[in-house]
matplotlib code that plots the C-alpha trace (Angstrom):
import matplotlib.pyplot as plt

x = [-9.8, -10.9, -9.3, -6.1, -6.1, -6.7, -3.8, -1.6, -2.5, -2.0, 1.5, 2.3, 1.4, 3.5, 6.5, 6.0, 5.7, 8.9, 10.8, 9.6, 10.6, 14.1, 14.4, 13.6, 16.2, 18.9, 18.0, 18.1, 21.5, 22.7, 21.3, 18.6, 15.9, 13.3, 13.5, 13.4, 10.2, 8.6, 9.6, 8.2, 5.0, 4.5, 4.4, 1.8, -0.2, -0.3, -2.1, 0.9, 1.2, 3.8, 5.6, 8.9, 7.7, 6.3, 9.4, 11.7, 9.5, 9.6, 13.4, 13.6, 11.4, 13.5, 16.7, 15.0, 14.0, 10.3, 9.0, 5.3, 5.6, 8.4, 6.3, 3.2, 4.8, 6.6, 3.2, 1.7, 4.5, 3.8, 0.1, 1.2, 4.0, 3.3, 6.1, 8.8, 11.8, 13.6, 10.5, 9.8, 13.4, 13.4, 10.0, 11.5, 14.3, 11.8, 9.6, 12.6, 12.3, 8.8, 8.2, 5.4, 6.4, 3.3, 3.5, 1.8, -0.5, 0.7, -1.8, -1.8, -3.6, -5.0, -6.1, -2.5, -1.2, -3.9, -3.2, 0.6, 0.0, -2.5, -0.5, 2.4, 0.8, -1.7, -5.2, -4.7, -1.5, -3.4, -6.0, -3.3, -1.8, -5.2, -5.3, -1.8, -2.8, -6.1, -4.1, -1.8, -4.8, -6.1, -2.8, -2.7, -6.2, -5.2, -2.1, -4.3, -6.8, -4.2, -1.8, -1.2, 0.4, -1.0, 1.9, 1.6, -2.2, -1.7, 0.8, -1.4, -4.5, -2.7, -1.3, -4.9, -6.0, -3.0, -3.7, -7.4, -6.4, -3.9, -6.5, -9.0, -6.3, -5.3, -9.0, -9.7, -6.5, -7.5, -11.0, -9.7, -7.0, -9.4, -11.8, -9.0, -7.8, -11.3, -11.9, -8.5, -8.0, -4.4, -3.5, -0.5, -0.5, 0.7, 0.2, 3.2, 1.0, -2.6, -5.1, -7.1, -10.5, -12.9, -15.7, -15.9, -16.0, -13.3, -14.3, -14.1, -11.4, -8.1, -7.5, -3.9, -1.7, -0.1, 2.8, 3.7, 4.5, 2.5, 0.3, -3.3, -6.3, -9.5, -12.6, -15.4, -16.0, -18.2, -18.1, -14.6, -13.7, -12.2, -12.3, -8.9, -7.3, -3.6, -1.8, -1.9, -5.7, -6.2, -9.0, -10.2, -11.4, -9.0, -9.7, -9.5, -7.2, -4.5, -4.1, -3.8, -5.3, -2.9, -5.7]
y = [5.9, 6.7, 3.6, 4.4, 7.9, 6.5, 4.0, 6.8, 9.1, 6.2, 5.4, 9.1, 9.3, 6.2, 7.6, 11.0, 9.4, 7.3, 10.5, 12.2, 9.2, 9.1, 12.9, 12.5, 9.8, 12.0, 15.0, 12.8, 11.5, 15.1, 16.0, 18.3, 16.8, 19.5, 19.4, 15.6, 15.9, 18.0, 15.5, 12.5, 14.5, 15.2, 11.4, 11.0, 13.9, 12.1, 9.2, 6.9, 5.5, 2.9, 1.8, 2.9, 6.5, 6.8, 5.3, 7.6, 10.6, 9.6, 9.3, 12.9, 14.2, 12.1, 13.8, 17.2, 16.2, 16.6, 13.8, 13.7, 13.7, 11.1, 8.7, 9.3, 8.4, 5.3, 4.2, 4.8, 2.7, -0.1, -0.1, -0.9, -3.2, -4.8, -6.7, -4.9, -5.0, -1.9, 0.2, -1.1, -0.4, 3.2, 3.8, 2.7, 5.3, 8.0, 7.1, 7.7, 11.4, 11.6, 13.1, 10.8, 7.5, 5.3, 1.7, -0.9, -3.4, -6.7, -8.9, -12.6, -15.7, -16.9, -13.4, -12.2, -15.3, -14.8, -11.1, -11.7, -14.3, -12.4, -9.2, -10.6, -9.6, -7.0, -8.4, -7.9, -10.0, -12.8, -12.7, -13.2, -16.0, -17.7, -17.3, -18.9, -21.9, -22.2, -22.4, -25.0, -27.0, -27.0, -28.2, -31.0, -32.0, -32.2, -34.2, -36.6, -36.9, -37.8, -39.8, -43.3, -44.8, -45.3, -43.6, -40.4, -40.4, -40.7, -37.8, -35.5, -36.5, -35.7, -32.5, -31.5, -31.8, -29.8, -27.0, -26.9, -26.3, -23.6, -21.9, -21.8, -20.4, -17.7, -16.7, -16.5, -14.5, -12.1, -11.6, -11.2, -8.8, -6.7, -6.5, -5.4, -2.9, -1.3, -1.2, 0.0, 3.7, 4.7, 8.4, 10.5, 13.6, 16.6, 19.3, 20.3, 19.6, 18.7, 18.5, 15.3, 16.0, 13.9, 15.1, 16.5, 20.1, 22.8, 23.6, 20.0, 19.0, 17.7, 14.0, 14.1, 15.9, 14.4, 15.7, 15.4, 12.0, 10.0, 7.3, 7.0, 5.0, 6.7, 5.1, 7.5, 10.7, 13.6, 16.8, 18.2, 15.8, 12.3, 9.9, 8.2, 5.4, 4.9, 1.6, 1.6, 1.7, 5.4, 7.2, 10.7, 13.3, 15.3, 18.0, 16.5, 19.2, 18.0, 14.5, 13.0, 9.6, 7.1, 5.3]
z = [-35.6, -32.1, -30.8, -32.5, -31.1, -27.6, -27.9, -29.1, -26.2, -23.8, -25.2, -25.1, -21.4, -20.6, -22.4, -20.8, -17.3, -18.0, -18.9, -15.8, -13.7, -15.2, -14.9, -11.2, -10.8, -12.4, -10.3, -7.1, -7.9, -8.3, -4.9, -6.3, -4.2, -4.5, -8.3, -8.2, -6.1, -8.8, -11.5, -9.6, -8.7, -12.4, -13.0, -10.3, -11.7, -15.0, -13.2, -13.5, -10.0, -9.0, -5.8, -7.3, -7.9, -4.4, -2.9, -4.7, -3.8, -0.2, -0.3, -1.6, 1.3, 3.7, 2.4, 3.0, 6.6, 5.7, 7.9, 7.2, 3.4, 3.6, 5.8, 3.7, 0.5, 2.0, 3.2, -0.3, -1.8, 0.7, -0.3, -3.9, -2.9, 0.5, 2.1, 0.2, 2.6, 1.2, 1.6, 5.1, 6.1, 4.9, 6.5, 9.9, 9.4, 8.6, 11.6, 13.9, 13.0, 14.6, 18.0, 19.2, 20.6, 20.4, 21.5, 19.3, 21.0, 19.8, 17.9, 18.6, 17.5, 14.2, 13.1, 13.2, 11.3, 8.6, 8.2, 8.0, 5.3, 3.1, 3.6, 1.6, -1.6, -2.8, -3.5, -7.2, -7.0, -5.1, -7.9, -10.6, -8.5, -8.5, -12.3, -12.7, -10.5, -12.4, -15.7, -14.2, -13.1, -16.6, -17.9, -15.3, -16.3, -19.9, -18.9, -16.8, -19.7, -22.4, -20.2, -21.3, -18.2, -14.7, -13.0, -15.0, -14.5, -10.8, -10.7, -12.7, -10.6, -7.3, -8.8, -9.7, -6.1, -4.9, -7.4, -6.5, -2.9, -4.0, -6.1, -3.2, -0.9, -3.4, -3.9, -0.2, 0.4, -2.3, -0.8, 2.7, 1.6, -0.5, 2.5, 4.8, 2.2, 2.0, 5.7, 6.9, 6.5, 7.5, 7.6, 8.4, 10.6, 8.4, 11.0, 13.1, 16.1, 16.3, 19.2, 19.3, 20.9, 22.9, 20.7, 17.1, 18.4, 18.6, 22.2, 23.3, 25.7, 24.4, 24.8, 23.5, 21.0, 17.9, 15.9, 12.2, 10.8, 13.3, 11.7, 12.7, 11.5, 10.6, 12.1, 11.4, 9.4, 10.5, 8.5, 8.9, 11.6, 11.7, 14.5, 14.7, 16.6, 17.4, 17.5, 21.3, 21.2, 22.1, 20.2, 19.6, 17.0, 14.9, 12.2, 8.7, 7.5, 10.0, 8.4, 4.9, 4.3, 2.6, 0.6]

ax = plt.figure().add_subplot(projection="3d")
ax.plot(x, y, z, "-o")
ax.set_aspect("equal")
plt.show()
């Protein structure tokens, strides 16, 4: 009975979340962006996260010219659906609304190529890809084992080697991407303007000032302070209340 009750509650949550999502879509189409935000947020409050919900939520904030929440939710959507062209395109439009113009130090070499490749999919997706290739390997093994002709055995044998290689690549990509996911801590500045200090003290000298919507990367945590880095390599300490971490 407990299992049946759990399944019932789970289905009820999914249906409720779907209704909230559809309600948000209807309100968005009517131009009622604030009401749509509340509908989408109710879905997230019900622990039903998806790239689509974050993307639509970001679009609402963008329409209301709320730059920080728009960029924050586009970034949340990209975490769940990396490489999505539509999300990336809308994010670029939202970033044009920011005040700070921070150059990005270009990454070169093998590390960049590896990151570009593994970043195509979320680490969970890479794990499922490995499962699919493993299943295909098993099917090719059965085909090789039961084949009656030399040609078919040769084809299945070569296919097995190719699939083993693809399984290993998928597993390594999943491990690398999960490690990157755990270590990278992007955050968005939500304060209208925030002083970045040389030390985690209010009376420390300002290193630079950031404005809402700017993306930073959290390097360290110390009480109510966060050490952050910009894409141009600049670093400093900012009060935790001024930013919101994406992950």
